[in-house]
Structure formats: structure tokens, C-alpha cells
N, C-alpha and C positions, 0 to 999 in steps of 0.2 A: 503493499501497500503504500503510493508519493507522500510523503509528507506537504501535512499545512505549508501554505502559502503565507506570511506575513503580510496585510498589507500596510504597506507604504506608502504614502505618495511617491508619483514619478520626482525623480531630479528634473526634470525642465519639464515647460511646460507641452503641450500637444503640439502637434502638428501643423494644429486646425490655430495656433495662437501667433502665426510666424507675421515676424511689423515689416513696414518700412518705411525711408530713409524720403522724408517728401522734406521742400524749404513753405514756410509762409510767404505769403503779396499780396499779402494785405497790411494793413497798420498793426493787427490784432487780431490773437487769435484764442481763445480756449478750446482748449480740445479733454476726450479722456483719455486712458490708460488706466492700462490691467496690471497694476503689483501683485507679488505674492504680499498675503497680509498676515502676521505673528500667529495665526493659529499654520500658515499656510495654504487659507482658501484665498482665492481670487480674488483682491481686491478694487473697486473701480475708484480712478481719482484725478478730480480737473485740474486741470496747468492748464497754464498761458505761455504765448508764444510771440514776437513783435515782428515786425518783416524782417527779410532776410536766413530766420533763425531757422531751423532747421529742426524735425519733429517726427519720433517715431512712432506710430501709428499701426493699429488693426485695419483688415481687410476694410474691416465695416468703418471704421470714424473715417479712413483717406478717402471709403467714397463718399460719405456727408457730408469731409471740410468740401471734396471736388463740389460735389453739387451745389455748395454754398457758394462757389468760386475763389475759394480758403486758400487753397493749394498752389507752389508752383508749376511749372510744366517738371515732369524728369529731368533732373538732370541740370535745372536752371540754379545759377549761385548765388549768395547775397548783392553778388556786383552787377549780375545783370539783373535781378530784382529790383536791385535799387536806380538802374539808367533808366526800367521800364516807368519805375515809377516817374524820375524824374522827365521824364518824356512827357506823358501824359497829363503831368501840371503844366508842363510851359504849353504844351496843344491848348489846355484851358486855353489858359493865362492870354494865348494870343489871338485864341478866336472873341476876348470878349475885352480887347484893349478897343474896340471900334463901337465899347456901346457904352451909353455917358450913364452916369452916376440919378440917383434915385433922391429929387431935388425935393 
């Protein structure tokens, strides 16, 4: 008769909890991560990130943030994100130069 197996928590999280690294392309964002708690169960925490920060999120959280337009395309760098934001701001300012202020 085989020896009874002990019920220990797995050393690593299951494969379904794979994470992805992406950069934030808006001024600031809040996102959720799951980390092991003191008793070994996964605990969901809220974290914050600023423009250009790299976040490490689950596939589900990545899809949520992508649908909100929070994440930059894969491979974007902090410099490319800031350059794109600066270009959008300059285009807005150029478009508004001919508009008179409200009196």
C-alpha cells in the first residue's frame, strides 16, 4: 500500500498565474496583483503606477488595463511613452493657438 501523501502548498503558483510586464502610458493607474499571504493563500493587493512605470500583472488584469487604454504597446520604453505624450500635448497646444480665450 502506498504511503499517504502530505498536503503541502505547491512551491510555485500554478501556470495559470503567469504574469506579464507592460508599461503604463497614462499619467497614473491603479492595478491589482495577487501575492501569497502569511498563511500561503493568495491575497489581492492594489498597487499604483505612474506614466512609464513597468507593471507586472496577470493575464486578466492585463486585459482589463488594455481595455481601459492604460498600458502602452508591448516593447514600449519609458522614453518612447514620454515622447508620445509630449507630442500629443504639443499637437493640442498647436491646435488651440488660434482660439481666443473666453472673456
